[in-house]
Structure formats: structure tokens, C-alpha cells
C-alpha positions in Angstrom: -110.2 -46.7 -24.7 -107.0 -45.7 -25.9 -104.2 -47.2 -25.9 -100.8 -45.3 -25.2 -99.7 -45.5 -28.2 -103.2 -43.8 -29.9 -103.3 -40.1 -30.0 -105.7 -37.7 -30.0 -105.9 -35.5 -33.1 -107.9 -32.9 -34.0 -109.6 -31.9 -37.0 -110.9 -29.5 -38.5 -112.5 -28.6 -42.1 -110.4 -25.3 -42.0 -107.0 -25.4 -43.9 -105.3 -25.2 -40.5 -102.2 -27.5 -39.8 -102.1 -30.9 -37.7 -100.9 -30.8 -34.3 -99.7 -34.1 -32.9 -98.5 -34.5 -30.1 -94.9 -36.6 -29.2 -94.0 -37.4 -25.6 -89.7 -37.3 -25.8 -87.6 -39.4 -24.6 -84.7 -38.5 -22.7 -81.1 -40.1 -22.9 -79.5 -40.6 -19.3 -76.5 -39.1 -19.7 -73.4 -41.1 -17.4 -70.8 -37.9 -16.1 -68.1 -39.7 -14.1 -67.5 -38.1 -11.0 -64.4 -35.6 -10.7 -61.8 -35.9 -9.2 -60.7 -33.0 -6.2 -57.0 -32.1 -7.8 -54.9 -32.2 -4.7 -52.1 -28.7 -5.0 -49.0 -27.9 -3.9 -48.7 -25.2 -2.3 -45.9 -23.0 -3.8 -42.4 -22.8 -1.1 -42.2 -18.6 0.3 -38.9 -17.5 0.0 -38.0 -15.7 3.1 -36.1 -13.1 2.6 -34.0 -10.6 5.5 -33.4 -7.4 3.3 -29.6 -6.1 4.4 -27.2 -3.3 3.3 -23.6 -3.9 3.2 -23.6 -4.8 6.7 -25.5 -6.4 9.8 -25.1 -7.3 13.2 -25.6 -10.9 14.7 -27.7 -9.7 17.2 -30.1 -8.2 14.6 -29.3 -10.7 12.2 -30.2 -13.8 14.9 -34.0 -11.3 15.5 -34.6 -11.1 11.7 -35.0 -14.7 11.4 -35.8 -15.6 14.8 -33.4 -17.6 17.0 -31.0 -17.3 19.5 -27.6 -15.5 19.0 -25.9 -18.6 20.0 -27.5 -20.5 17.7 -25.9 -17.3 15.0 -22.7 -17.6 16.6 -22.3 -21.0 17.1 -23.2 -21.6 13.4 -20.8 -18.9 12.5 -18.0 -21.0 15.0 -18.6 -23.5 12.1 -17.7 -21.4 9.1 -14.5 -20.4 10.8 -16.2 -16.4 11.5 -15.4 -16.1 16.0 -17.8 -13.5 16.2 -19.3 -11.8 19.6 -23.3 -10.6 19.4 -22.7 -6.3 18.8 -20.2 -7.8 15.6 -21.1 -6.8 12.0 -20.9 -9.2 9.5 -20.4 -8.8 5.6 -23.3 -10.0 3.3 -21.3 -13.2 2.0 -20.9 -14.0 5.5 -24.4 -12.8 6.4 -25.7 -14.9 3.5 -24.1 -18.3 4.5 -25.4 -18.0 7.9 -28.6 -17.2 6.3 -28.6 -20.1 4.0 -27.6 -22.7 6.8 -31.1 -21.2 8.8 -33.5 -21.1 5.5 -33.0 -18.0 4.4 -31.8 -15.4 1.7 -30.1 -11.7 2.2 -31.1 -9.8 -0.6 -28.7 -6.7 -0.6 -30.4 -3.4 -1.0 -28.2 -0.6 -2.3 -28.8 2.9 0.1 -28.2 6.0 -1.8 -27.9 9.7 -0.3 -29.3 10.4 -3.8 -32.5 8.6 -2.6 -32.7 9.4 0.9 -32.1 13.3 0.3 -34.6 14.7 -1.6 -33.9 16.7 -4.5 -35.0 20.5 -4.1 -35.0 22.1 -8.0 -32.6 25.8 -8.3 -34.1 28.7 -8.9 -32.2 31.1 -11.5 -31.4 33.8 -9.4 -29.4 31.0 -6.8 -27.3 30.0 -9.2 -23.6 31.6 -8.7 -20.5 30.2 -10.9 -18.4 27.8 -8.9 -14.9 27.4 -9.0 -13.6 24.3 -11.6 -12.8 21.2 -10.1 -9.2 19.9 -12.2 -8.0 16.7 -11.8 -4.2 16.7 -12.7 -3.5 13.0 -15.0 -0.4 11.7 -16.5 2.4 9.2 -16.4 4.9 8.9 -13.0 7.7 11.0 -12.4 6.3 13.3 -15.0 6.6 15.9 -13.4 2.4 16.2 -12.0 2.9 16.9 -8.9 6.1 19.7 -8.9 3.6 21.6 -10.9 1.2 21.3 -8.8 4.0 23.0 -6.5 5.3 25.6 -9.1 1.4 26.6 -9.0 1.2 26.3 -5.2 4.2 27.6 -4.8 5.0 24.7 -2.1 7.2 22.1 -1.9 4.3 18.8 -2.0 6.7 16.7 -3.8 9.5 16.4 -1.0 7.1 14.4 1.3 6.1 12.0 -0.8 7.7 8.6 -0.8 10.1 8.5 -3.5 8.6 11.3 -4.5 5.2 10.1 -6.1 1.8 10.4 -5.2 0.9 8.0 -2.3 -2.9 9.3 -2.6 -5.6 12.1 -3.8 -4.7 15.4 -2.8 -6.9 18.2 -3.0 -5.9 22.3 -3.3 -7.6 25.2 -3.9 -5.9 27.8 -6.0 -6.8 31.6 -7.0 -5.9 33.8 -10.1 -6.8 36.9 -11.3 -10.0 36.4 -8.5 -11.2 33.1 -9.8 -10.6 29.9 -8.1 -9.8 26.7 -9.1 -10.2 23.5 -7.2 -7.0 21.0 -8.3 -6.8 17.2 -7.6 -3.8 15.5 -7.6 -4.2 11.6 -8.6 -1.6 8.7 -7.7 0.1 8.3 -11.4 1.7 5.2 -10.1 0.4 2.1 -11.8 -0.3 0.6 -8.8 -3.4 3.7 -8.1 -5.5 3.0 -11.1 -8.6 2.9 -9.1 -8.0 6.6 -7.6 -7.1 8.2 -10.7 -10.1 6.3 -12.1 -12.5 8.5 -9.0 -10.7 11.5 -9.6 -11.7 11.7 -13.7 -15.3 10.7 -12.3 -15.9 13.6 -9.7 -13.7 16.6 -11.7 -14.7 19.2 -14.7 -11.4 19.9 -16.0 -8.1 17.0 -16.9 -5.5 18.3 -17.0 -3.5 15.9 -18.6 0.6 16.6 -17.9 3.3 14.8 -20.6 7.0 15.1 -20.2 8.2 16.1 -23.1 11.4 13.9 -22.7 9.3 11.0 -22.5 5.6 10.8 -24.5 3.3 9.8 -24.5 3.6 6.5 -22.2 1.6 3.7 -20.1 -0.2 5.6 -17.7 -0.7 9.0 -20.3 -2.8 6.2 -22.2 -4.9 4.8 -19.1 -5.4 8.7 -18.4 -6.6 9.7 -22.0 -9.4 6.5 -21.4 -10.3 7.2 -17.4 -11.3 11.4 -19.1 -13.1 10.1 -21.9 -15.3 7.3 -19.8 -16.4 10.6 -18.1 -17.0 12.5 -21.0 -14.6 15.3 -19.1 -12.5 18.1 -21.4 -8.9 17.6 -21.3 -6.0 20.6 -21.4 -2.5 19.3 -22.1 0.3 20.8 -20.0 3.4 19.3 -22.2 5.8 19.9 -19.3 9.3 19.7 -18.9 10.4 21.7 -22.0 13.7 22.7 -20.6 15.7 19.4 -20.8 17.1 19.4 -23.3 16.2 16.8 -25.1 12.3 18.0 -25.4 10.5 17.1 -28.2 6.9 19.1 -28.1 6.0 18.0 -31.9 6.9 14.8 -31.1 4.3 14.9 -27.9 1.6 16.4 -30.0 1.9 14.0 -32.9 1.3 11.2 -30.4 -1.1 12.0 -28.7 -3.7 13.4 -32.0 -3.1 9.0 -32.4 -5.7 9.3 -29.9 -8.1 11.8 -30.5 -6.0 14.4 -28.4 -6.0 17.3 -31.3 -4.6 20.7 -30.5 -6.7 23.8 -31.0 -4.4 25.0 -34.1 -5.0 21.5 -35.7 -8.1 21.9 -35.6 -9.2 19.7 -32.4 -11.3 20.9 -29.0 -7.9 20.5 -26.6 -5.7 23.2 -25.7 -2.1 22.6 -25.4 0.2 24.5 -22.9 3.9 24.2 -22.8 5.0 24.3 -19.1 8.5 23.9 -17.4 7.8 22.8 -13.3 11.2 23.2 -12.6 11.5 27.1 -14.3 7.7 27.5 -13.5 7.6 28.5 -17.3 3.8 28.6 -18.6 2.1 28.0 -15.4 0.1 31.2 -15.6 -0.8 30.3 -19.2 -2.0 26.6 -18.0 -3.8 28.6 -15.7 -5.5 30.4 -18.2 -6.6 27.3 -20.4 -8.1 26.1 -17.0 -10.3 29.2 -16.7 -11.8 29.5 -20.2 -11.9 26.2 -20.6 -14.1 26.1 -17.0 -15.8 29.8 -19.3 -17.3 27.7 -22.2 -18.5 24.8 -19.6 -20.2 27.2 -17.4 -20.6 25.4 -14.0 -22.7 27.3 -11.7 -24.1 25.8 -8.2 -26.3 26.7 -5.1 -24.7 27.6 -2.5 -28.2 27.5 -0.6 -29.5 24.2 -0.8 -27.9 21.3 1.6 -24.1 20.1 0.7 -23.6 16.9 -1.9 -20.1 16.1 -2.7 -17.8 13.5 -3.1 -15.5 11.9 -0.5 -12.2 11.7 -2.5 -10.4 9.6 0.4 -11.1 8.3 3.7 -8.7 7.2 6.8 -9.5 6.9 10.7 -7.1 9.0 12.3 -6.0 8.7 15.8 -6.3 11.6 17.4 -9.4 13.1 15.4 -11.7 9.5 15.3 -12.3 9.5 11.3 -11.4 11.9 8.9 -13.0 12.1 5.3 -11.1 14.4 1.9 -14.1 15.6 0.6 -15.2 17.9 -2.7 -18.7 19.7 -2.3 -20.2 19.9 -4.8 -23.5 21.6 -3.9 -25.0 24.0 -1.4 -22.7 24.8 1.4 -21.2 22.5 4.4 -21.5 23.6 7.7 -20.5 22.7 11.3 -22.9 20.3 13.3 -25.3 19.1 10.5 -25.5 15.4 10.3 -24.5 13.9 7.1 -24.5 10.0 4.7 -22.4 8.5 2.4 -23.9 5.5 1.0 -24.9 3.1 4.6 -22.8 4.9 6.9 -24.1 8.8 8.5 -22.4 11.1 11.3 -22.4 14.3 11.5 -19.3 17.0 11.0 -17.3 17.7 13.6 -14.3 19.3 12.5 -13.7 21.1 9.1 -10.8 22.3 7.4 -10.1 24.2 4.1 
């Protein structure tokens, strides 16, 4: 009889190993039961995307609330609105926040909406340069344009100061130049900046008897920021106290250096009053434009910049538009930022 502590051992006469089978004892390991993790769901942001404006009706629809509730909330904020009234992004954000929504502004750019078509080299033609006339108030900018166009625009302006951006087309020796006249008064900084950013060449008008003034410095900064070449017109050379050399030296301090001094800027001496130097100024502009090799494709859809817009009582929305590419035609639809419409009338 074999007891539990005894084992069968098989021995052989050979040099075999003795095998002993010992039963193993497994240790029981205690494991703690895993606790169930409680996860809190992240709050979901409810976002409404709009461009510049949104109507009360559309906002209420996007939030899933009654329009009357939105109108009531607007009244609480001191805004009286109807169901079809448009709300700006700030007002819409206030109302939406009270209903647990966030407003996100979406930029609608014409460049993203319109498909870019690559120009064929054979379709490109030389286009007229766009020239912005800039300078200090009363330095004779508009009078200089009058001499170029042979008109009397300056008398129509209040106090002889340009109040808006005007665009004119001038022909010389069969070549066209598009001029933009920007306000010189200190109150019109934004307009001057806009003019500099849509132009090819800046004509900087500086009075020979007055020199570099506040708006002169500002015009130089606008042109440099837009990376636009500057042609200088030293005006009012007919004045008894005119000092052309002093003007040249003053401009050189701001990096506007004449070609004859080894610089890159063309300088022309003019007198808008006596109509002196007008032809030389136009020739300098055409020379600068020739160096720039300005070309455009007239066969593609029109693209340009709205310089100014207003609401005319008889005509409705009216805009001064500068077409930089393509050809604008009557009846075609257009988009400008978040606005859109159709061309009804064109006046060149």
C-alpha cells in the first residue's frame, strides 16, 4: 500500500535519470473586483455658422425655437425687430447665447466661390495701368487731374477738397491710363489706404512751396505697404517761394529717391495751374507701366474692386467698380463679399 507521501520510483541498471513526479500546489490569488468607471459625456457645442448677418426668422429656425421667442429676447436687449429683419453678428451672438448656441462667423469670399481659370498666354493683352493720385490736402491733386482731363471737377467739391474716390480714364498717344483720385483730408485715411491697395502706380503730389506734410508721409506709407512704385509730381512750381530741391531732399529722407540720384523713383515738375509738365508726367507713368508689364485676359469673367458704393434714390444700389480682369457685361450676376446681385446699368 502506498501512502500519500510515498512515490513510485522506477530504477534501471542504465545511467538513466531518476524521474520524480511531485504534485504542484497552486496558490489562490485574491483579485479585487474592478469598479465600473463612470464617464461624464463632454458637453456638445451647438454652433450656428453665419456670414455677416442673419434674419430673425432664419436664426429662430436654426435654433429650433419660435420666432416670437427670439423677438421677445431682442426686446429684452432693447432691440426692436421684426421677423424678417437682419441681425448683425454681435446681436445674433447675444441672442443665441441665451438659447445655448454659439455663433461662428464664416467668411464668404468671391475667390472661394468663383473658380480660378488659368490664363492662356495668347489670351493676355496689355492693360491700362491703374494710377492712384495721393498727397497732402490742398497740394493740388484734383487740380492736377483737372489739367490731365481738361475738366473742372475741383469746383464741384466742397471747399475744393475731394470728398470721395473718383475714377477717370485718360488716353495719351493711343494708350489708356486709369486714374483714381483719393481724398487728401485727414478724415479719409481708410479711403486712401483702399486706393493704394487696388492700384499699380501711385502718383505722389507734393507742393513745391509746402514740402512734405502729414498726408504726404501717410501716402508714402500706404504705397510702401501695398508694394506699389511711386512717381513723384512736384506741383505748384509756378509759386514764387517754390523750392524743388528742398522737396527732393525731404522725400529722400523717406526713401523716395530720384533716378538721377541713383534711386528708383521718377520725379516730374508740374504746375496744374499753368498746365506745365502734364505730358511729361503721363509719359513717366507709361514708362513705369511698361517696366511692370501689366497684362490681363479680357475673355474671362470679370473680377475687380468696388471703390465706393451708395444707395441712389432713383437708381438703387450704385457702385464705382474697377475691373482688373475680364470683361463686365450687362445682365451678368455678381458677388461682392456676402452681397450679390445683377448688373443693370453701366456708365463708363
